[in-house]
DRENLUM-640139 format. One record per residue: residue in one letter; x, y, z of N, C-alpha, C in turn. Coordinates in pm, 1 decimal, always signed. Example, Ala and Ser with C-alpha at 12.3 -4.5 7.8 and 13.67 -1.06 7.14 Angstrom:
PT  res      n.c1      n.c2      n.c3     ca.c1     ca.c2     ca.c3      c.c1      c.c2      c.c3
PT    A   +1319.0    -569.0    +780.0   +1230.0    -450.0    +780.0   +1320.0    -330.0    +780.0
PT    S   +1285.0    -225.0    +708.0   +1367.0    -106.0    +714.0   +1290.0      +3.0    +787.0
***
This chain:
PT  res      n.c1      n.c2      n.c3     ca.c1     ca.c2     ca.c3      c.c1      c.c2      c.c3
PT    M     +82.3    -115.7      +5.9      -1.1      +3.1     -12.1     +92.3    +115.7     +10.1
PT    A    +190.5    +128.6     +60.7    +302.5    +241.6     +86.2    +353.1    +263.3     -57.5
PT    I    +379.2    +170.9    -156.9    +444.8    +203.3    -254.1    +339.7    +260.9    -366.9
PT    I    +215.6    +214.2    -353.0     +96.4    +279.5    -419.5     +92.0    +433.1    -397.0
PT    E     +91.5    +468.1    -244.2     +98.2    +598.2    -228.1    +205.1    +677.9    -291.0
PT    L    +332.7    +627.0    -274.4    +443.3    +687.6    -320.2    +423.6    +716.9    -475.9
PT    I    +393.2    +631.6    -542.7    +356.3    +653.3    -680.7    +256.3    +743.8    -724.6
PT    K    +146.8    +754.7    -631.8     +51.5    +860.8    -647.4    +102.6   +1006.9    -650.7
PT    R    +196.0   +1015.0    -528.3    +253.3   +1131.0    -491.6    +355.5   +1184.5    -588.8
PT    M    +437.6   +1084.2    -646.1    +529.6   +1127.9    -775.0    +459.6   +1170.8    -883.4
PT    F    +337.9   +1106.6    -901.4    +272.4   +1159.1   -1025.3    +199.6   +1282.5   -1012.0
PT    K    +219.6   +1348.9    -889.8    +146.3   +1471.5    -879.4    +266.5   +1594.4    -913.7
PT    L    +383.5   +1530.7    -925.6    +501.3   +1632.2    -966.0    +505.4   +1634.0   -1113.1
PT    A    +501.8   +1775.8   -1190.8    +483.0   +1798.8   -1322.2    +612.2   +1736.7   -1397.5
PT    F    +722.7   +1726.7   -1335.0    +836.7   +1661.8   -1399.0    +842.3   +1517.6   -1408.8
PT    I    +784.4   +1456.8   -1315.2    +760.4   +1312.2   -1311.5    +658.2   +1265.2   -1413.5
PT    K    +553.5   +1358.9   -1414.8    +453.1   +1329.0   -1526.9    +517.9   +1345.4   -1671.1
PT    F    +611.0   +1447.6   -1685.0    +664.6   +1484.9   -1811.4    +753.8   +1368.1   -1845.7
PT    I    +827.6   +1313.0   -1760.4    +908.0   +1184.5   -1786.0    +820.4   +1069.5   -1841.3
PT    F    +720.0   +1041.0   -1756.7    +622.0    +937.2   -1785.7    +563.6    +951.3   -1934.8
PT    V    +511.8   +1088.6   -1944.4    +438.5   +1105.1   -2081.1    +540.6   +1107.1   -2195.9
PT    A    +668.0   +1144.8   -2169.2    +772.7   +1146.5   -2276.9    +824.4    +998.7   -2327.8
PT    G    +801.7    +924.0   -2209.4    +822.0    +788.3   -2250.2    +728.0    +719.4   -2351.8
PT    I    +595.4    +765.2   -2300.6    +476.4    +729.5   -2409.0    +500.0    +790.8   -2545.6
PT    N    +547.7    +906.6   -2540.1    +546.3    +977.1   -2663.6    +671.5    +932.6   -2756.2
PT    T    +783.8    +896.1   -2675.4    +881.8    +830.8   -2747.5    +843.5    +701.9   -2807.9
PT    L    +784.6    +613.6   -2738.8    +749.3    +494.2   -2785.7    +655.3    +517.1   -2907.6
PT    F    +549.6    +607.0   -2908.6    +462.4    +619.9   -3008.0    +553.5    +684.1   -3121.8
PT    G    +625.0    +785.3   -3112.5    +705.6    +839.2   -3224.3    +806.2    +735.3   -3279.9
PT    Y    +885.3    +656.4   -3203.4    +976.2    +566.1   -3257.2    +900.4    +463.6   -3343.5
PT    S    +781.1    +424.1   -3271.1    +708.1    +307.0   -3349.9    +661.0    +359.1   -3486.3
PT    I    +612.5    +479.4   -3486.0    +579.6    +534.5   -3636.5    +695.5    +559.7   -3711.8
PT    F    +812.9    +614.7   -3659.2    +936.7    +612.7   -3742.1    +968.2    +487.5   -3789.4
PT    A    +994.4    +378.3   -3714.2   +1027.1    +257.9   -3762.6    +921.0    +198.5   -3863.0
PT    L    +802.0    +196.4   -3836.4    +702.0    +159.9   -3935.9    +710.0    +237.9   -4068.4
PT    A    +733.4    +371.2   -4067.4    +750.9    +446.4   -4177.6    +867.5    +414.7   -4254.5
PT    V    +989.1    +389.9   -4180.4   +1120.3    +342.3   -4245.8   +1083.6    +207.4   -4334.3
PT    F   +1016.7    +107.4   -4260.4    +978.3     -20.7   -4319.0    +890.7      +1.1   -4444.5
PT    I    +791.6     +69.0   -4432.9    +706.7    +103.1   -4557.5    +766.2    +208.0   -4662.3
PT    L    +816.2    +295.2   -4627.0    +868.9    +405.5   -4715.0   +1015.9    +381.0   -4780.7
PT    K   +1077.6    +316.1   -4686.6   +1233.6    +284.6   -4721.2   +1317.5    +406.9   -4732.7
PT    D   +1280.8    +516.7   -4665.1   +1344.8    +637.7   -4668.6   +1360.2    +693.8   -4524.1
PT    K   +1463.4    +691.9   -4456.3   +1469.0    +737.9   -4319.4   +1441.9    +896.7   -4291.5
PT    Y   +1473.9    +981.2   -4403.0   +1445.0   +1109.0   -4398.2   +1280.5   +1150.8   -4404.1
PT    I   +1215.1   +1084.9   -4507.4   +1083.8   +1093.7   -4508.4   +1011.2   +1040.7   -4386.4
PT    A   +1066.6    +918.8   -4348.8   +1011.3    +859.5   -4228.8   +1013.2    +958.7   -4116.2
PT    T   +1124.7   +1019.2   -4094.0   +1147.9   +1124.2   -3975.3   +1037.7   +1224.7   -3982.7
PT    I   +1020.9   +1278.5   -4110.3    +921.8   +1379.3   -4133.5    +777.8   +1333.4   -4080.7
PT    V    +741.9   +1217.7   -4143.4    +611.8   +1161.0   -4119.0    +593.4   +1135.6   -3971.8
PT    S    +686.9   +1080.7   -3895.1    +683.4   +1048.1   -3766.2    +675.4   +1182.9   -3678.8
PT    T    +744.5   +1279.3   -3719.3    +740.5   +1399.3   -3657.6    +596.0   +1464.1   -3664.3
PT    I    +550.5   +1485.4   -3776.0    +423.5   +1538.5   -3785.1    +311.1   +1471.8   -3702.5
PT    L    +301.0   +1318.2   -3728.2    +202.7   +1258.3   -3626.8    +247.4   +1259.6   -3488.4
PT    G    +377.8   +1270.4   -3446.7    +399.7   +1272.7   -3305.4    +381.3   +1426.2   -3261.9
PT    I    +392.5   +1516.9   -3332.1    +345.8   +1651.7   -3292.8    +205.7   +1654.9   -3238.2
PT    L    +113.7   +1600.4   -3319.5     -25.2   +1605.2   -3289.4     -56.8   +1526.5   -3159.6
PT    F     +16.0   +1407.5   -3163.8      -6.2   +1313.5   -3033.2     +55.0   +1388.0   -2907.3
PT    N    +179.6   +1418.4   -2934.3    +260.4   +1488.8   -2822.2    +170.8   +1602.9   -2753.4
PT    F    +125.6   +1690.0   -2848.0     +66.4   +1822.7   -2794.3     -38.0   +1787.3   -2715.5
PT    K    -134.7   +1688.2   -2746.7    -243.5   +1660.5   -2667.9    -179.4   +1591.8   -2536.0
PT    T    -107.7   +1491.4   -2545.5     -54.7   +1414.2   -2418.9     +13.1   +1526.8   -2318.0
PT    Y    +114.7   +1602.1   -2367.6    +186.8   +1701.5   -2271.1     +78.5   +1806.1   -2223.5
PT    S      +0.5   +1861.3   -2322.4     -95.0   +1972.2   -2273.1    -181.8   +1902.9   -2161.3
PT    V    -247.6   +1790.2   -2184.8    -353.8   +1759.4   -2095.4    -291.8   +1680.0   -1979.7
PT    L    -192.5   +1583.6   -1995.6    -152.1   +1502.9   -1896.3     -47.7   +1560.0   -1797.4
PT    V     +36.8   +1645.2   -1856.9    +156.5   +1718.6   -1788.1    +118.3   +1850.6   -1737.2
PT    F     +88.8   +1945.8   -1830.5     +62.8   +2079.6   -1814.2     -77.5   +2102.0   -1763.0
PT    N    -174.2   +2029.2   -1767.9    -319.7   +2056.7   -1742.3    -368.7   +2178.5   -1832.8
PT    S    -333.0   +2194.3   -1964.6    -367.3   +2290.9   -2062.7    -466.2   +2233.0   -2153.1
PT    K    -573.7   +2311.9   -2181.1    -656.2   +2287.6   -2268.7    -665.2   +2387.3   -2401.4
PT    D    -542.1   +2470.3   -2387.5    -524.8   +2585.8   -2454.5    -462.0   +2536.1   -2597.1
PT    N    -551.7   +2508.1   -2699.5    -500.8   +2461.0   -2822.6    -422.2   +2558.1   -2902.9
PT    S    -419.8   +2680.4   -2867.0    -354.3   +2783.4   -2942.4    -209.7   +2764.4   -2917.3
PT    K    -171.5   +2702.9   -2821.9     -25.1   +2667.4   -2779.7     +44.0   +2587.7   -2906.7
PT    I     -45.3   +2514.7   -2984.7     +15.1   +2426.0   -3078.4    +104.2   +2507.7   -3172.5
PT    F     +85.4   +2619.3   -3204.4    +192.8   +2669.8   -3305.9    +325.3   +2681.8   -3240.9
PT    R    +330.1   +2732.3   -3113.5    +463.4   +2729.7   -3057.5    +515.2   +2598.8   -3038.1
PT    F    +425.5   +2498.2   -2995.2    +466.5   +2363.0   -2989.5    +514.8   +2318.3   -3119.1
PT    F    +452.8   +2350.4   -3240.7    +497.8   +2320.8   -3368.0    +625.2   +2378.1   -3386.6
PT    G    +647.2   +2493.3   -3351.6    +780.9   +2558.8   -3371.8    +900.0   +2494.7   -3304.4
PT    V    +859.6   +2456.1   -3195.6    +977.2   +2362.1   -3106.7   +1000.6   +2250.4   -3193.5
PT    Y    +898.8   +2169.3   -3235.1    +918.7   +2051.2   -3321.6    +986.1   +2076.4   -3456.5
PT    L    +974.2   +2185.1   -3524.8   +1032.5   +2217.7   -3647.9   +1181.1   +2248.8   -3631.8
PT    I   +1213.8   +2308.1   -3507.4   +1363.0   +2336.7   -3476.3   +1416.7   +2191.5   -3455.6
PT    T   +1372.8   +2111.3   -3368.1   +1402.0   +1976.7   -3341.3   +1426.4   +1875.9   -3454.8
PT    L   +1310.5   +1897.5   -3546.2   +1309.4   +1809.5   -3671.9   +1443.1   +1841.4   -3754.0
PT    S   +1466.4   +1980.2   -3773.0   +1575.5   +2027.7   -3855.5   +1711.8   +1970.5   -3805.6
PT    I   +1717.4   +1988.8   -3666.8   +1855.3   +1929.4   -3603.2   +1857.1   +1763.4   -3619.4
PT    Q   +1726.6   +1699.2   -3594.5   +1733.2   +1551.9   -3621.7   +1767.5   +1525.7   -3756.8
PT    L   +1724.8   +1585.1   -3843.1   +1757.6   +1542.5   -3981.7   +1909.1   +1568.7   -4018.6
PT    S   +1961.4   +1690.6   -3970.1   +2111.0   +1700.8   -3998.0   +2184.7   +1594.6   -3904.8
PT    M   +2146.0   +1566.6   -3781.3   +2223.5   +1467.3   -3698.3   +2202.1   +1312.6   -3784.0
PT    L   +2094.7   +1278.9   -3842.5   +2079.6   +1165.9   -3920.1   +2192.5   +1168.6   -4023.1
PT    K   +2196.1   +1282.8   -4099.8   +2299.9   +1268.6   -4221.0   +2447.4   +1271.2   -4150.6
PT    L   +2478.3   +1337.2   -4034.4   +2590.5   +1322.8   -3969.0   +2631.2   +1181.8   -3942.4
PT    L   +2521.1   +1110.2   -3869.8   +2552.3    +987.1   -3835.4   +2587.4    +893.7   -3956.5
PT    S   +2511.0    +916.9   -4060.4   +2542.5    +847.1   -4181.1   +2663.5    +858.1   -4237.2
PT    V   +2712.9    +989.2   -4228.4   +2855.2   +1014.0   -4290.9   +2949.7    +946.9   -4188.5
PT    C   +2933.0    +931.4   -4066.1   +3007.8    +868.1   -3965.8   +2998.9    +720.0   -3965.5
PT    G   +2908.8    +664.5   -4043.2   +2904.1    +524.8   -4074.4   +2783.0    +457.4   -4005.9
PT    V   +2697.4    +527.9   -3934.0   +2588.1    +471.3   -3867.9   +2483.1    +466.5   -4008.6
PT    V   +2493.1    +382.8   -4054.8   +2384.0    +393.2   -4193.4   +2243.5    +306.6   -4164.5
PT    N   +2245.9    +230.9   -4049.4   +2116.2    +179.1   -4014.1   +2026.4    +264.6   -3965.7
PT    P   +1919.1    +286.5   -4024.9   +1815.7    +414.8   -3971.3   +1742.1    +375.8   -3837.5
PT    Y   +1731.2    +235.4   -3804.7   +1669.6    +214.2   -3695.8   +1773.3    +241.7   -3570.6
PT    I   +1905.3    +220.1   -3598.0   +2004.4    +250.5   -3485.2   +2023.8    +396.2   -3500.5
PT    A   +2028.4    +465.0   -3602.1   +2051.7    +604.8   -3597.5   +1937.4    +679.6   -3529.5
PT    G   +1812.4    +639.8   -3564.7   +1704.8    +696.7   -3489.2   +1704.1    +674.4   -3333.4
PT    G   +1740.3    +564.1   -3304.4   +1748.5    +533.8   -3164.7   +1865.7    +611.4   -3088.4
PT    I   +1964.3    +627.9   -3156.9   +2081.2    +712.4   -3089.1   +2028.3    +862.9   -3086.1
PT    L   +1957.6    +906.1   -3161.7   +1897.3   +1039.7   -3135.9   +1785.5   +1055.1   -3037.6
PT    L   +1730.9    +948.0   -2997.1   +1615.1    +965.4   -2917.9   +1629.2   +1052.7   -2782.8
PT    L   +1746.2   +1018.6   -2710.5   +1763.9   +1093.4   -2600.0   +1809.7   +1254.0   -2615.6
PT    P   +1899.5   +1278.3   -2699.9   +1927.1   +1417.3   -2722.7   +1824.5   +1490.9   -2772.9
PT    I   +1751.4   +1446.6   -2874.1   +1636.5   +1528.4   -2932.4   +1524.3   +1542.0   -2814.3
PT    S   +1506.9   +1427.5   -2736.1   +1381.2   +1441.8   -2639.6   +1433.3   +1550.7   -2537.7
PT    L   +1565.2   +1562.5   -2495.2   +1605.7   +1660.5   -2384.9   +1591.6   +1785.2   -2449.9
PT    L   +1643.7   +1823.1   -2566.4   +1624.4   +1941.3   -2642.6   +1479.4   +1994.4   -2645.1
PT    S   +1389.6   +1892.4   -2691.8   +1248.5   +1908.7   -2702.3   +1197.4   +1967.4   -2550.1
PT    F   +1224.8   +1896.8   -2442.8   +1187.1   +1936.1   -2310.3   +1236.1   +2076.2   -2282.6
PT    L   +1353.5   +2119.6   -2309.7   +1392.5   +2240.8   -2275.2   +1328.4   +2352.1   -2347.7
PT    L   +1307.7   +2329.6   -2479.2   +1245.4   +2433.1   -2551.4   +1084.7   +2432.9   -2510.4
PT    M   +1042.2   +2344.9   -2486.6    +891.1   +2332.5   -2462.4    +865.4   +2404.6   -2323.3
PT    R    +940.3   +2368.1   -2227.3    +921.6   +2437.2   -2102.4    +945.2   +2589.4   -2107.5
PT    K   +1054.4   +2630.0   -2186.9   +1075.7   +2761.4   -2205.3    +985.7   +2865.8   -2284.3
PT    F    +935.9   +2789.8   -2400.3    +869.4   +2880.1   -2500.6    +710.2   +2836.3   -2521.4
PT    V    +670.6   +2723.4   -2471.0    +536.9   +2682.4   -2493.6    +464.1   +2669.5   -2365.9
PT    F    +489.5   +2595.1   -2280.3    +408.1   +2569.4   -2153.0    +465.7   +2664.3   -2019.7
PT    Y    +576.4   +2722.4   -2038.0    +608.6   +2815.7   -1925.3    +625.6   +2728.0   -1797.9
PT    W    +708.4   +2649.6   -1776.0    +740.7   +2557.8   -1685.6    +703.6   +2613.9   -1547.6
PT    K    +767.8   +2730.5   -1504.7    +749.2   +2762.9   -1360.5    +605.8   +2800.1   -1320.1
PT    T    +507.7   +2845.7   -1427.4    +373.1   +2844.8   -1387.5    +305.5   +2735.0   -1346.6
PT    V    +354.7   +2620.8   -1414.4    +309.6   +2488.6   -1376.1    +340.0   +2440.1   -1236.6
PT    N    +452.7   +2473.1   -1192.0    +517.9   +2423.1   -1066.6    +478.0   +2511.1    -945.0
PT    E    +393.8   +2596.9    -952.8    +347.5   +2695.7    -869.0    +256.9   +2643.1    -764.1
***
């Protein structure tokens, strides 16, 4: 019973919720990426497709589950963050390919953590205003 209470308390913290939701979003995004690579046979187009679908899915999960926001007008700033991270991710995919990491599944996996961290930092600064959430 004490473990359940601890878990409930942890999920009241916005950062813990963010990490949990990020895991769900990452699983969703990478699954779409892998499926798109399998179907389309192009890691760049797969990245674009998975990012677009991920933006829509992630906006709702972060807005509702983490930041308790139902303000859909924030999607434009949210989209801006993803446009920045997509540009960096595409560049990094190219760099990894030049460095010999040609398997798109491995390259996509390598980029999961750094791109996720960058997304978090940009979202809390420019989209959801982290400090207002934690007050």
